[in-house]
C-alpha positions in Angstrom: -22.8 52.1 -2.9 -24.1 49.4 -0.5 -26.8 48.4 -3.0 -24.2 47.9 -5.7 -22.0 45.8 -3.5 -25.1 43.7 -2.5 -26.1 43.2 -6.1 -22.6 42.2 -7.1 -22.3 39.7 -4.3 -25.6 38.1 -5.2 -24.6 37.8 -8.9 -21.2 36.2 -7.9 -22.9 33.9 -5.4 -25.5 32.9 -8.1 -22.8 32.1 -10.7 -20.8 30.0 -8.1 -23.9 28.1 -7.2 -24.7 27.3 -10.8 -21.1 26.0 -11.4 -21.3 23.9 -8.2 -24.6 22.4 -9.2 -23.3 21.6 -12.7 -20.2 20.0 -11.3 -22.4 17.9 -9.0 -24.6 16.8 -11.8 -21.7 15.8 -14.0 -20.1 13.8 -11.2 -23.4 11.9 -10.7 -23.6 11.0 -14.3 -19.9 10.0 -14.8 -19.0 6.3 -14.6 -16.5 5.1 -12.0 -12.9 4.6 -12.9 -11.8 1.1 -13.7 -8.9 0.2 -11.4 -8.3 -3.3 -12.6 -4.9 -4.0 -14.1 -4.3 -6.1 -17.1 -2.0 -9.1 -16.7 0.5 -7.4 -19.0 0.5 -4.2 -16.9 0.8 -6.2 -13.7 4.0 -7.9 -14.9 5.9 -4.8 -16.0 6.7 -1.3 -14.8 5.6 -0.3 -11.3 5.3 -3.9 -10.1 8.5 -5.3 -11.6 10.8 -5.2 -8.6 9.3 -5.3 -5.2 11.4 -3.5 -2.6 10.8 -4.3 1.0 12.3 -4.6 4.4 12.1 -7.6 6.8 11.6 -7.0 10.5 12.0 -9.7 13.2 9.2 -9.6 15.8 9.5 -13.3 16.7 12.2 -13.1 19.4 14.3 -15.6 17.7 17.6 -14.3 16.3 18.7 -14.6 12.7 15.2 -15.1 11.2 15.2 -11.8 9.3 18.5 -12.5 7.7 17.5 -16.0 6.6 14.2 -14.7 5.3 16.0 -11.9 3.4 18.2 -14.6 1.6 15.2 -16.6 0.7 13.2 -13.7 -0.7 16.2 -12.5 -2.7 16.4 -15.9 -4.3 12.7 -15.4 -5.3 13.5 -12.1 -7.0 12.4 -9.6 -4.2 14.7 -6.7 -3.4 15.1 -6.8 0.4 16.8 -3.5 1.1 16.9 -3.7 4.9 16.5 -6.1 7.8 16.1 -5.4 11.5 14.1 -5.9 14.6 10.5 -4.8 15.1 9.8 -2.6 18.2 7.7 -5.3 19.9 7.1 -9.1 19.7 4.0 -10.2 17.8 2.3 -13.6 17.5 1.3 -13.5 13.8 3.4 -12.5 10.8 2.0 -9.5 8.9 2.8 -7.6 5.7 2.5 -3.8 5.9 1.7 -2.2 2.5 3.6 1.1 2.4 2.4 2.6 -0.9 -1.1 1.4 -1.3 0.3 -1.1 -3.9 -1.9 -4.1 -3.1 -0.5 -6.1 -6.0 3.0 -6.1 -4.6 1.8 -7.1 -1.2 -0.3 -9.9 -2.6 2.7 -11.2 -4.5 4.8 -11.2 -1.3 2.0 -13.0 0.6 1.7 -15.7 -2.1 5.5 -16.1 -2.2 5.8 -16.8 1.6 2.4 -18.6 2.0 0.8 -15.9 4.2 -3.0 -15.4 4.1 -3.9 -12.1 2.3 -6.0 -11.1 5.3 -2.7 -10.5 7.1 -1.9 -7.5 4.9 -2.3 -4.1 6.5 -2.0 -0.8 4.8 0.0 1.9 6.5 1.1 4.4 3.9 4.6 5.8 4.5 6.2 6.9 1.2 9.2 8.3 3.1 10.5 4.7 3.5 10.9 4.2 -0.2 9.6 0.7 0.2 6.5 -1.1 -1.2 6.1 -3.3 1.8 7.4 -4.3 5.2 7.4 -8.0 6.2 7.1 -8.3 10.0 7.9 -11.9 11.1 5.9 -13.0 14.1 6.3 -16.0 16.4 4.4 -18.1 13.8 7.3 -17.7 11.2 7.8 -21.4 11.1 4.4 -21.8 9.3 5.6 -19.7 6.4 6.8 -21.0 3.1 10.4 -19.8 3.7 13.6 -21.9 3.6 15.0 -21.2 7.1 
């Protein structure tokens, strides 16, 4: 009985090892996925309306509201404004879905360096991005 169990275990282990080896070899030989989007794809569908919230971290009142109005004129869907939990010196964009294209479009629209985009995935917010206005908000391309 023990010999039968041992032989069966060896056969099952051997079969699994062969499948894992084949899977590894196939993965090594496969080409990487192309993640570039065509211009047509970028302008439709997932990236058509960019929903975001604007949070004031500058310490100056009314900035988030004025920025919301400006961004809505540009076609962005600002669904919420409010205050950030602390004051910060530099304005940042927080990418909420891993959707870099939407974050880049927002950064271009307000004149913010793309290096100021951070990725903090939080799909429970139902937003593509969060714009956090720092004390440097006056340097942005926003009609305040």
